[in-house]
All heavy atoms as an XYZ file, in Angstrom:
796
protein
N       4.761    -31.433     15.666
C       5.111    -30.281     14.900
C       6.327    -29.561     15.504
O       6.485    -29.484     16.719
C       3.925    -29.330     14.782
C       4.151    -28.209     13.771
S       2.602    -27.380     13.428
C       2.726    -26.014     14.424
N       7.196    -29.057     14.684
C       8.388    -28.281     15.087
C       8.645    -27.158     14.134
O       8.094    -27.083     13.071
C       9.542    -29.270     15.143
N       9.506    -26.264     14.567
C       9.790    -25.117     13.712
C      11.142    -24.527     14.044
O      11.710    -24.709     15.090
N      11.548    -23.729     13.136
C      12.832    -22.953     13.313
C      12.548    -21.693     12.473
O      12.316    -21.735     11.342
C      13.942    -23.834     12.668
C      15.265    -23.186     12.587
N      16.201    -23.333     13.610
C      15.801    -22.458     11.604
C      17.318    -22.692     13.269
N      17.070    -22.175     12.030
N      12.540    -20.580     13.122
C      12.018    -19.360     12.456
C      13.014    -18.211     12.342
O      12.626    -17.039     12.231
C      10.745    -18.842     13.256
C       9.720    -19.921     13.418
N       9.013    -20.406     12.358
C       9.403    -20.617     14.451
C       8.250    -21.336     12.740
N       8.462    -21.531     14.015
N      14.289    -18.441     12.310
C      15.306    -17.426     12.083
C      15.272    -16.968     10.651
O      15.121    -17.722      9.743
C      16.700    -17.884     12.489
C      16.857    -18.011     13.965
C      16.949    -16.993     14.822
C      16.853    -19.204     14.731
N      17.080    -17.471     16.124
C      17.004    -18.868     16.119
C      16.764    -20.543     14.425
C      17.035    -19.760     17.103
C      16.832    -21.459     15.451
C      16.978    -21.017     16.769
N      15.504    -15.645     10.416
C      15.529    -15.129      9.053
C      16.511    -15.936      8.177
O      17.672    -16.207      8.590
C      16.046    -13.703      9.215
C      15.550    -13.311     10.613
C      15.734    -14.644     11.382
N      16.076    -16.269      6.957
C      16.934    -16.951      5.961
C      16.931    -18.478      6.229
O      17.436    -19.202      5.434
N      16.418    -18.972      7.371
C      16.431    -20.355      7.682
C      15.060    -20.911      8.126
O      14.959    -21.994      8.663
C      17.421    -20.618      8.850
C      18.796    -20.133      8.615
C      19.681    -20.288      9.754
O      19.313    -20.949     10.808
O      20.776    -19.665      9.798
N      14.012    -20.108      7.982
C      12.696    -20.387      8.532
C      12.065    -21.711      7.951
O      12.100    -21.871      6.745
C      11.770    -19.286      8.439
N      11.486    -22.492      8.874
C      10.832    -23.695      8.434
C       9.855    -24.168      9.485
O       9.996    -23.796     10.686
C      11.776    -24.836      8.104
C      12.536    -25.362      9.252
C      13.252    -26.657      9.022
N      14.168    -26.980     10.031
C      13.900    -27.329     11.321
N      12.667    -27.244     11.744
N      14.843    -27.626     12.154
N       8.862    -24.917      9.060
C       7.894    -25.615      9.994
C       7.790    -27.043      9.489
O       7.654    -27.268      8.306
C       6.506    -24.890      9.912
C       5.573    -25.572     10.876
C       6.644    -23.390     10.286
N       7.880    -27.932     10.479
C       7.764    -29.360     10.194
C       6.412    -29.853     10.728
O       6.089    -29.579     11.917
C       8.899    -30.167     10.814
C      10.222    -29.789     10.264
O      10.268    -29.463      9.094
O      11.220    -29.859     10.974
N       5.668    -30.572      9.967
C       4.378    -31.151     10.322
C       4.495    -32.666     10.403
O       5.094    -33.270      9.504
C       3.298    -30.731      9.352
C       3.057    -29.261      9.325
C       3.752    -28.457      8.349
C       2.196    -28.641     10.196
C       3.529    -27.078      8.347
C       2.010    -27.304     10.136
C       2.654    -26.482      9.232
N       3.857    -33.301     11.394
C       3.740    -34.759     11.457
C       2.852    -35.254     10.373
O       1.767    -34.685     10.152
C       3.248    -35.192     12.843
C       4.204    -34.856     13.960
C       5.486    -35.629     13.987
O       5.515    -36.807     13.559
O       6.520    -35.107     14.465
N       3.187    -36.348      9.762
C       2.303    -36.979      8.731
C       2.827    -36.660      7.350
O       3.119    -35.568      6.977
N       2.957    -37.732      6.605
C       3.440    -37.557      5.204
C       2.343    -36.911      4.352
O       1.099    -37.137      4.577
C       3.766    -38.937      4.589
N       2.750    -36.185      3.329
C       1.784    -35.601      2.338
C       1.891    -36.390      1.165
O       2.967    -36.473      0.572
C       2.152    -34.115      2.148
C       1.158    -33.434      1.175
C      -0.092    -33.098      1.617
C       1.496    -33.213     -0.113
C      -1.022    -32.470      0.754
C       0.648    -32.639     -0.989
C      -0.640    -32.274     -0.564
O      -1.501    -31.721     -1.458
N       0.805    -36.891      0.621
C       0.891    -37.773     -0.572
C       0.309    -37.158     -1.828
O       0.233    -37.773     -2.877
C       0.057    -39.099     -0.253
C       0.562    -39.853      0.897
N       1.812    -40.473      0.848
C       0.082    -40.024      2.106
C       2.060    -41.026      2.049
N       1.028    -40.768      2.853
N      -0.082    -35.862     -1.760
C      -0.594    -35.141     -2.898
C       0.492    -34.468     -3.723
O       1.648    -34.663     -3.491
N       0.061    -33.629     -4.608
C       0.983    -32.908     -5.489
C       1.534    -31.708     -4.703
O       0.757    -30.821     -4.331
C       0.239    -32.476     -6.779
C       1.004    -31.600     -7.693
C       2.321    -32.202     -8.181
O       2.209    -33.400     -8.606
O       3.317    -31.530     -8.212
N       2.793    -31.664     -4.541
C       3.471    -30.618     -3.772
C       3.228    -29.253     -4.395
O       3.075    -28.176     -3.727
C       4.917    -30.844     -3.465
C       5.212    -31.991     -2.503
C       6.677    -32.237     -2.347
C       4.629    -31.698     -1.122
N       3.250    -29.170     -5.744
C       3.062    -27.857     -6.460
C       1.660    -27.272     -6.128
O       1.516    -26.111     -5.974
C       3.267    -28.065     -7.952
N       0.617    -28.191     -6.113
C      -0.683    -27.700     -5.792
C      -0.776    -27.270     -4.337
O      -1.403    -26.247     -4.007
C      -1.711    -28.799     -6.058
C      -3.162    -28.425     -5.778
C      -3.642    -27.229     -6.599
C      -4.100    -29.647     -6.036
N      -0.172    -28.005     -3.438
C      -0.097    -27.592     -2.023
C       0.520    -26.212     -1.885
O       0.085    -25.351     -1.177
C       0.605    -28.638     -1.188
C       0.759    -28.282      0.335
C      -0.588    -28.086      0.992
C       1.597    -29.364      0.985
N       1.681    -26.054     -2.561
C       2.394    -24.794     -2.471
C       1.536    -23.646     -2.988
O       1.453    -22.581     -2.352
C       3.656    -24.800     -3.269
C       4.482    -23.567     -3.157
C       5.840    -23.662     -3.842
O       6.256    -24.715     -4.276
O       6.479    -22.637     -3.960
N       0.823    -23.805     -4.072
C      -0.043    -22.835     -4.658
C      -1.196    -22.440     -3.591
O      -1.396    -21.284     -3.319
C      -0.681    -23.268     -5.979
C      -1.762    -22.396     -6.476
N      -1.497    -21.190     -7.124
C      -3.082    -22.470     -6.382
C      -2.605    -20.600     -7.386
N      -3.632    -21.349     -6.999
N      -1.868    -23.486     -3.084
C      -2.956    -23.244     -2.144
C      -2.456    -22.625     -0.825
O      -3.090    -21.691     -0.310
C      -3.676    -24.541     -1.835
C      -4.394    -25.029     -3.042
O      -4.741    -24.309     -3.971
N      -4.701    -26.324     -3.081
N      -1.357    -23.000     -0.331
C      -0.695    -22.456      0.879
C      -0.326    -21.056      0.660
O      -0.620    -20.126      1.440
C       0.454    -23.308      1.316
C       1.137    -22.843      2.616
C       0.142    -22.796      3.753
C       2.275    -23.878      2.936
N       0.262    -20.724     -0.471
C       0.651    -19.348     -0.809
C      -0.549    -18.470     -0.869
O      -0.560    -17.261     -0.408
C       1.470    -19.285     -2.115
O       2.735    -19.943     -1.955
N      -1.628    -18.914     -1.492
C      -2.853    -18.154     -1.548
C      -3.496    -17.888     -0.204
O      -3.884    -16.753      0.120
C      -3.900    -18.863     -2.479
N      -3.427    -18.877      0.687
C      -4.031    -18.719      2.064
C      -3.153    -17.729      2.853
O      -3.716    -16.936      3.625
C      -4.073    -20.077      2.723
N      -1.826    -17.833      2.642
C      -0.960    -16.881      3.364
C      -1.109    -15.399      2.908
O      -1.132    -14.513      3.654
C       0.510    -17.325      3.237
C       0.819    -18.629      3.960
C       2.239    -19.163      3.563
C       0.730    -18.458      5.489
N      -1.272    -15.301      1.634
C      -1.514    -13.960      1.062
C      -2.826    -13.397      1.552
O      -2.900    -12.141      1.905
C      -1.531    -13.992     -0.486
N      -3.836    -14.218      1.643
C      -5.148    -13.774      2.231
C      -4.935    -13.299      3.651
O      -5.441    -12.293      4.110
C      -6.170    -14.889      2.166
C      -7.364    -14.551      3.049
C      -8.290    -13.671      2.664
C      -7.463    -15.133      4.292
C      -9.360    -13.341      3.488
C      -8.479    -14.804      5.163
C      -9.433    -13.906      4.798
O     -10.508    -13.561      5.586
N      -4.216    -14.073      4.497
C      -3.972    -13.725      5.876
C      -3.307    -12.340      6.021
O      -3.665    -11.570      6.885
C      -3.190    -14.779      6.609
N      -2.332    -12.092      5.135
C      -1.702    -10.782      5.212
C      -2.667     -9.673      4.793
O      -2.785     -8.640      5.460
C      -0.422    -10.797      4.321
C       0.162     -9.419      4.179
C       0.616    -11.731      4.891
N      -3.370     -9.876      3.669
C      -4.279     -8.841      3.213
C      -5.439     -8.599      4.250
O      -5.841     -7.467      4.414
C      -4.965     -9.293      1.866
C      -4.132     -9.027      0.655
C      -4.921     -9.180     -0.624
N      -5.832    -10.369     -0.661
C      -5.524    -11.597     -0.986
N      -4.276    -11.895     -1.319
N      -6.413    -12.583     -0.956
N      -5.896     -9.686      4.889
C      -6.960     -9.510      5.811
C      -6.508     -8.960      7.215
O      -7.361     -8.667      8.005
C      -7.655    -10.899      6.051
N      -5.219     -8.867      7.343
C      -4.653     -8.338      8.607
C      -5.153     -9.048      9.815
O      -5.624     -8.395     10.764
C      -4.916     -6.822      8.659
C      -4.055     -6.067      9.667
O      -3.010     -6.671     10.093
O      -4.444     -4.981     10.107
N      -5.107    -10.402      9.795
C      -5.657    -11.171     10.845
C      -5.014    -10.876     12.206
O      -3.824    -10.680     12.268
C      -5.537    -12.678     10.524
C      -6.280    -13.178      9.308
C      -5.974    -14.679      9.060
C      -7.708    -12.901      9.333
N      -5.833    -10.905     13.228
C      -5.400    -10.654     14.532
C      -4.600    -11.832     15.086
O      -4.962    -13.020     14.890
C      -6.568    -10.354     15.490
C      -6.335    -10.031     16.940
C      -5.535     -8.740     17.044
C      -7.632     -9.902     17.687
N      -3.480    -11.651     15.835
C      -2.721    -12.666     16.448
C      -2.872    -12.535     17.939
O      -2.549    -11.570     18.565
C      -1.184    -12.567     16.058
C      -0.369    -13.636     16.761
C      -1.015    -12.642     14.573
N      -3.444    -13.605     18.561
C      -3.696    -13.634     19.954
C      -2.851    -14.654     20.697
O      -2.815    -15.774     20.292
C      -5.192    -13.897     20.247
C      -6.111    -12.829     19.614
C      -5.487    -13.978     21.735
C      -7.526    -13.110     19.640
N      -2.147    -14.206     21.697
C      -1.260    -15.104     22.497
C      -1.849    -15.158     23.921
O      -2.149    -14.136     24.543
C       0.078    -14.499     22.521
O       0.960    -15.308     23.341
N      -1.973    -16.350     24.449
C      -2.512    -16.530     25.821
C      -1.790    -17.719     26.454
O      -1.393    -18.667     25.777
C      -3.994    -16.734     25.795
N      -1.697    -17.731     27.773
C      -1.125    -18.811     28.494
C      -1.738    -18.976     29.847
O      -2.242    -17.991     30.370
C       0.378    -18.719     28.602
O       0.699    -17.576     29.368
N      -1.655    -20.171     30.365
C      -2.109    -20.508     31.720
C      -0.870    -20.981     32.437
O       0.003    -21.503     31.861
C      -3.183    -21.546     31.636
C      -4.471    -21.090     30.950
C      -5.539    -22.166     30.985
O      -5.489    -23.076     31.828
O      -6.468    -22.038     30.131
N      -0.931    -20.841     33.794
C       0.263    -21.316     34.539
C       0.528    -22.835     34.242
O      -0.416    -23.615     34.156
C      -0.217    -21.153     36.045
C      -1.248    -20.123     35.956
C      -1.962    -20.301     34.624
N       1.776    -23.154     34.092
C       2.237    -24.489     33.893
C       1.687    -25.127     32.587
O       1.588    -26.314     32.527
C       1.884    -25.418     35.121
C       2.341    -24.782     36.459
N       3.631    -24.608     36.771
C       1.547    -24.269     37.462
C       3.651    -24.046     37.944
N       2.474    -23.813     38.418
N       1.405    -24.298     31.640
C       0.976    -24.832     30.308
C       1.676    -24.045     29.214
O       2.087    -22.915     29.449
C      -0.583    -24.607     30.204
N       1.840    -24.685     28.105
C       2.494    -23.890     26.969
C       1.661    -22.733     26.540
O       0.454    -22.734     26.606
C       2.570    -24.999     25.845
C       1.753    -26.127     26.245
C       1.469    -25.999     27.711
N       2.350    -21.739     26.036
C       1.634    -20.581     25.514
C       0.951    -20.944     24.290
O       1.553    -21.610     23.406
C       2.634    -19.399     25.304
C       1.935    -18.156     24.818
C       2.891    -17.030     24.775
N       3.949    -17.368     23.833
C       4.523    -16.521     23.017
N       4.186    -15.290     23.039
N       5.510    -16.880     22.228
N      -0.230    -20.490     24.031
C      -1.013    -20.774     22.844
C      -1.180    -19.540     22.026
O      -1.387    -18.433     22.605
C      -2.360    -21.321     23.181
C      -2.336    -22.574     24.063
S      -1.490    -24.009     23.255
C      -2.811    -24.478     22.093
N      -1.034    -19.669     20.685
C      -1.166    -18.535     19.776
C      -2.241    -18.904     18.798
O      -2.222    -20.026     18.197
C       0.148    -18.227     19.040
C       0.022    -17.189     18.014
C       1.215    -17.860     20.057
N      -3.133    -17.983     18.535
C      -4.227    -18.179     17.566
C      -4.142    -16.970     16.553
O      -4.049    -15.836     16.955
C      -5.574    -18.155     18.241
C      -6.666    -18.590     17.229
C      -8.066    -18.722     17.840
N      -8.553    -17.435     18.212
C      -8.931    -17.074     19.384
N      -8.913    -17.864     20.432
N      -9.407    -15.854     19.634
N      -4.234    -17.347     15.298
C      -4.249    -16.364     14.201
C      -5.586    -16.345     13.584
O      -6.058    -17.336     13.030
C      -3.166    -16.610     13.160
C      -1.747    -16.571     13.872
C      -3.187    -15.649     11.991
C      -0.599    -17.045     12.913
N      -6.313    -15.187     13.653
C      -7.643    -15.077     13.139
C      -8.560    -16.160     13.782
O      -8.519    -16.368     15.008
N      -9.328    -16.889     12.993
C     -10.168    -17.927     13.515
C      -9.566    -19.331     13.415
O     -10.185    -20.285     13.646
C     -11.503    -17.873     12.795
O     -11.352    -18.150     11.413
N      -8.246    -19.417     13.031
C      -7.605    -20.733     12.956
C      -7.391    -21.302     14.354
O      -7.313    -20.504     15.310
C      -6.266    -20.584     12.235
C      -6.322    -20.207     10.793
C      -6.165    -18.941     10.342
C      -6.664    -21.169      9.826
C      -6.276    -18.542      8.955
C      -6.868    -20.834      8.455
C      -6.682    -19.550      8.051
O      -6.785    -19.228      6.725
N      -7.291    -22.633     14.469
C      -7.104    -23.203     15.786
C      -5.773    -22.761     16.454
O      -4.772    -22.503     15.748
C      -7.044    -24.703     15.489
C      -7.606    -24.896     14.156
C      -7.448    -23.631     13.414
N      -5.849    -22.590     17.764
C      -4.622    -22.145     18.535
C      -3.611    -23.260     18.493
O      -3.905    -24.472     18.410
C      -5.025    -21.831     19.947
N      -2.327    -22.841     18.502
C      -1.176    -23.766     18.507
C      -0.209    -23.384     19.574
O      -0.123    -22.167     19.886
C      -0.476    -23.704     17.095
C      -1.271    -24.053     15.952
C      -1.664    -25.535     15.925
O      -0.888    -26.386     16.235
N      -2.946    -25.799     15.534
N       0.475    -24.329     20.184
C       1.488    -24.058     21.165
C       2.674    -23.391     20.483
O       3.095    -23.804     19.416
C       1.888    -25.319     21.894
N       3.202    -22.332     21.024
C       4.289    -21.647     20.438
C       5.059    -20.864     21.542
O       4.481    -20.247     22.389
C       3.843    -20.704     19.366
S       5.235    -19.941     18.462
N       6.381    -20.861     21.431
C       7.204    -20.115     22.434
C       7.939    -18.957     21.831
O       8.722    -18.290     22.471
N       7.620    -18.528     20.554
C       8.341    -17.500     19.907
C       7.720    -16.111     20.105
O       6.803    -15.960     20.919
N       8.257    -15.132     19.436
C       7.670    -13.794     19.399
C       6.774    -13.650     18.222
O       6.885    -14.408     17.233
C       8.756    -12.682     19.338
O       9.534    -12.913     18.144
C       9.736    -12.802     20.571
N       5.795    -12.795     18.294
C       4.786    -12.646     17.240
C       4.445    -11.184     17.019
O       4.520    -10.343     17.899
C       3.521    -13.386     17.700
C       3.753    -14.826     18.005
N       4.103    -15.226     19.252
C       3.793    -15.885     17.208
C       4.277    -16.561     19.234
N       4.141    -16.950     17.995
N       3.956    -10.953     15.787
C       3.359     -9.612     15.413
C       2.007     -9.630     16.117
O       1.413    -10.646     16.433
C       3.256     -9.488     13.929
C       4.666     -9.356     13.266
C       2.444    -10.543     13.260
N       1.381     -8.405     16.233
C       0.073     -8.302     16.790
C      -0.985     -8.565     15.710
O      -2.099     -9.058     16.032
C      -0.121     -6.909     17.387
N      -0.595     -8.306     14.499
C      -1.496     -8.592     13.364
C      -0.697     -9.016     12.171
O       0.400     -8.596     12.007
C      -2.312     -7.255     12.970
C      -3.102     -6.653     14.159
C      -4.011     -5.527     13.667
N      -5.104     -6.056     12.843
C      -6.276     -6.519     13.361
N      -6.443     -6.535     14.625
N      -7.194     -6.979     12.535
N      -1.279     -9.914     11.404
C      -0.559    -10.518     10.309
C      -0.199     -9.463      9.301
O       0.823     -9.537      8.608
C      -1.337    -11.687      9.633
C      -0.613    -12.263      8.382
C      -1.610    -12.734     10.648
N      -0.962     -8.352      9.185
C      -0.716     -7.287      8.228
C       0.553     -6.563      8.488
O       0.998     -5.683      7.688
N       1.163     -6.781      9.676
C       2.414     -6.121      9.993
C       3.564     -6.624      9.172
O       4.645     -6.058      9.083
C       2.782     -6.259     11.520
C       1.806     -5.561     12.370
C       2.133     -5.754     13.834
O       3.357     -5.823     14.201
O       1.235     -5.814     14.664
N       3.339     -7.717      8.500
C       4.377     -8.197      7.526
C       3.896     -7.980      6.115
O       2.709     -7.855      5.843
C       4.671     -9.740      7.781
C       3.416    -10.575      7.625
C       5.306     -9.937      9.123
C       3.654    -12.067      7.788
N       4.819     -7.866      5.194
C       4.442     -7.511      3.816
C       4.076     -8.794      3.068
O       3.226     -8.775      2.186
C       5.672     -6.889      3.097
C       5.312     -6.439      1.739
C       6.441     -5.683      1.065
N       7.455     -6.533      0.764
C       8.818     -6.374      1.142
N       9.145     -5.344      1.780
N       9.717     -7.266      0.800
N       4.690     -9.934      3.379
C       4.330    -11.176      2.737
C       5.131    -12.367      3.265
O       6.087    -12.168      3.965
N       4.662    -13.513      2.863
C       5.276    -14.716      3.163
C       5.521    -15.488      1.853
O       4.610    -15.637      1.115
C       4.456    -15.563      4.189
C       4.082    -14.823      5.386
C       5.142    -16.923      4.451
C       2.983    -15.458      6.255
N       6.740    -15.964      1.650
C       7.065    -16.661      0.496
C       7.502    -18.093      0.823
O       8.376    -18.334      1.588
C       8.245    -15.962     -0.302
C       8.647    -16.667     -1.582
C       9.765    -15.907     -2.239
N      10.981    -15.980     -1.506
C      11.981    -16.868     -1.659
N      11.824    -17.874     -2.556
N      13.083    -16.876     -0.909
N       6.842    -19.040      0.176
C       7.189    -20.465      0.350
C       8.455    -20.653     -0.445
O       8.489    -20.444     -1.667
C       6.025    -21.392     -0.098
C       4.782    -21.079      0.616
C       6.507    -22.865      0.102
C       4.800    -21.237      2.079
N       9.533    -21.110      0.195
C      10.779    -21.407     -0.494
C      10.775    -22.861     -1.009
O      11.296    -23.099     -2.153
C      11.956    -21.173      0.421
C      12.171    -19.779      0.788
C      13.245    -19.508      1.823
C      14.451    -20.289      1.731
N      15.440    -19.935      2.751
N      10.284    -23.820     -0.204
C      10.258    -25.172     -0.598
C       9.344    -25.981      0.288
O       9.059    -25.626      1.348
C      11.645    -25.754     -0.592
O      12.160    -25.900      0.738
N       8.869    -27.143     -0.290
C       8.048    -28.080      0.439
C       8.773    -29.440      0.228
O       9.139    -29.796     -0.896
C       6.620    -28.225     -0.122
C       5.773    -26.971      0.007
C       4.455    -27.227     -0.791
C       5.529    -26.641      1.398
N       8.872    -30.240      1.276
C       9.451    -31.596      1.186
C       8.627    -32.495      2.083
O       8.357    -32.198      3.219
C      10.896    -31.594      1.711
C      11.822    -30.764      0.867
C      13.252    -30.800      1.422
C      14.154    -29.883      0.579
N      15.442    -29.744      1.148
N       8.304    -33.671      1.535
C       7.573    -34.699      2.240
C       8.485    -35.926      2.315
O       8.851    -36.467      1.267
C       6.243    -35.021      1.566
O       5.545    -35.953      2.290
N       8.873    -36.317      3.544
C       9.793    -37.446      3.622
C       9.680    -38.005      5.043
O       9.487    -37.305      6.043
C      11.220    -36.917      3.406
C      12.258    -37.967      3.454
C      13.662    -37.389      3.187
C      14.720    -38.464      3.249
N      16.077    -37.928      2.980
N       9.738    -39.317      5.122
C       9.776    -40.035      6.390
C       8.668    -39.643      7.327
O       8.861    -39.425      8.560
C      11.119    -39.914      7.079
N       7.401    -39.539      6.803
C       6.289    -39.259      7.612
C       6.224    -37.759      8.096
O       5.459    -37.458      9.058
N       6.909    -36.860      7.481
C       6.889    -35.461      7.815
C       6.808    -34.558      6.597
O       7.328    -34.934      5.579
C       8.144    -35.055      8.603
C       8.149    -35.794      9.996
C       9.310    -35.209     10.858
C       9.295    -35.992     12.152
N      10.365    -35.609     13.042
N       6.133    -33.410      6.717
C       6.090    -32.375      5.724
C       6.888    -31.195      6.194
O       6.547    -30.672      7.319
C       4.638    -31.987      5.383
C       4.514    -30.866      4.477
C       4.957    -31.262      3.036
C       3.014    -30.412      4.369
N       7.873    -30.755      5.476
C       8.645    -29.575      5.848
C       8.299    -28.386      4.899
O       8.357    -28.606      3.669
C      10.120    -29.816      5.779
C      10.940    -28.492      6.085
C      12.428    -28.828      6.207
N      12.535    -29.387      7.558
C      13.681    -29.833      8.099
N      14.771    -29.763      7.377
N      13.712    -30.282      9.311
N       7.915    -27.314      5.476
C       7.624    -26.074      4.711
C       8.730    -24.996      5.076
O       8.802    -24.651      6.203
C       6.274    -25.469      5.065
C       5.931    -24.196      4.206
C       5.161    -26.494      4.788
N       9.602    -24.666      4.122
C      10.550    -23.627      4.286
C      10.026    -22.328      3.677
O       9.414    -22.346      2.629
C      11.854    -24.029      3.595
O      12.375    -25.201      4.257
N      10.280    -21.251      4.385
C       9.665    -19.951      4.019
C      10.527    -18.753      4.388
O      11.488    -18.872      5.170
C       8.279    -19.824      4.575
C       8.332    -19.662      6.088
C       8.334    -18.406      6.676
C       8.387    -20.804      6.990
C       8.377    -18.257      8.065
C       8.440    -20.640      8.335
C       8.437    -19.348      8.861
O       8.516    -19.256     10.207
N      10.176    -17.577      3.744
C      10.766    -16.256      4.121
C       9.626    -15.339      4.469
O       8.568    -15.478      3.862
C      11.503    -15.703      2.962
C      12.953    -16.230      2.820
O      13.512    -16.613      3.800
O      13.446    -16.258      1.674
N       9.821    -14.527      5.376
C       8.860    -13.435      5.693
C       9.476    -12.059      5.490
O      10.604    -11.826      5.798
C       8.466    -13.539      7.203
C       7.527    -12.440      7.635
C       7.785    -14.900      7.505
N       8.696    -11.159      4.877
C       9.149     -9.801      4.592
C       8.515     -8.848      5.569
O       7.255     -8.687      5.414
C       8.853     -9.438      3.173
N       9.216     -8.232      6.453
C       8.603     -7.241      7.344
C       8.046     -6.046      6.548
O       8.710     -5.677      5.556
C       9.723     -6.802      8.329
C      10.739     -7.882      8.187
C      10.589     -8.513      6.793
N       6.994     -5.448      7.037
C       6.399     -4.329      6.242
C       7.219     -3.125      6.181
O       7.153     -2.322      5.273
C       5.009     -4.018      6.848
O       5.142     -3.576      8.222
N       8.194     -2.958      7.182
C       8.943     -1.749      7.141
C      10.136     -1.791      6.134
O      10.816     -0.809      5.839
C       9.552     -1.393      8.530
C      10.532     -2.446      9.135
C       9.893     -3.569      9.857
O       8.634     -3.623      9.863
O      10.594     -4.379     10.454
N      10.323     -2.955      5.516
C      11.394     -3.057      4.525
C      10.838     -2.584      3.133
O       9.707     -2.821      2.811
C      11.900     -4.521      4.415
C      12.593     -5.083      5.588
C      12.925     -6.576      5.362
C      13.809     -4.287      6.005
N      11.697     -1.929      2.381
C      11.230     -1.520      1.036
C      10.957     -2.643      0.114
O      11.542     -3.770      0.286
C      12.409     -0.664      0.512
C      13.620     -1.088      1.308
C      13.061     -1.598      2.625
N       9.965     -2.509     -0.773
C       9.675     -3.578     -1.744
C      10.865     -3.755     -2.632
O      11.467     -2.785     -3.026
C       8.506     -3.108     -2.610
C       7.201     -3.006     -1.853
C       6.494     -4.380     -1.764
O       6.943     -5.340     -2.343
N       5.445     -4.466     -1.016
N      11.210     -5.017     -3.035
C      12.286     -5.257     -4.022
C      11.941     -4.615     -5.323
O      10.819     -4.644     -5.727
C      12.387     -6.738     -4.056
C      11.394     -7.337     -3.199
C      10.621     -6.239     -2.579
N      12.933     -4.031     -6.029
C      12.722     -3.284     -7.260
C      12.767     -4.101     -8.399
O      12.313     -4.032     -9.446
């Protein structure tokens, strides 16, 4: 798994091709992300010496991550899936995140 999380360019790459309907995956992923924001899931970061830092969101499994994080998912207003691509044994999810302090688009 890999990622790139700069504003306007954010994406996450997953190992393994996805063989299902991408529109259905996008719908289900969007619903799960909206739930995480509404539920204001706790984000826990922990590390041990000489090991990658692990981040866990709510009760989801912990993942290695070296970035910065909000303390709770509710600190962001929403996550929008921009695109999904499945190619060469990888699934790429491109997205945007809206910080809660920004005004809602009119």
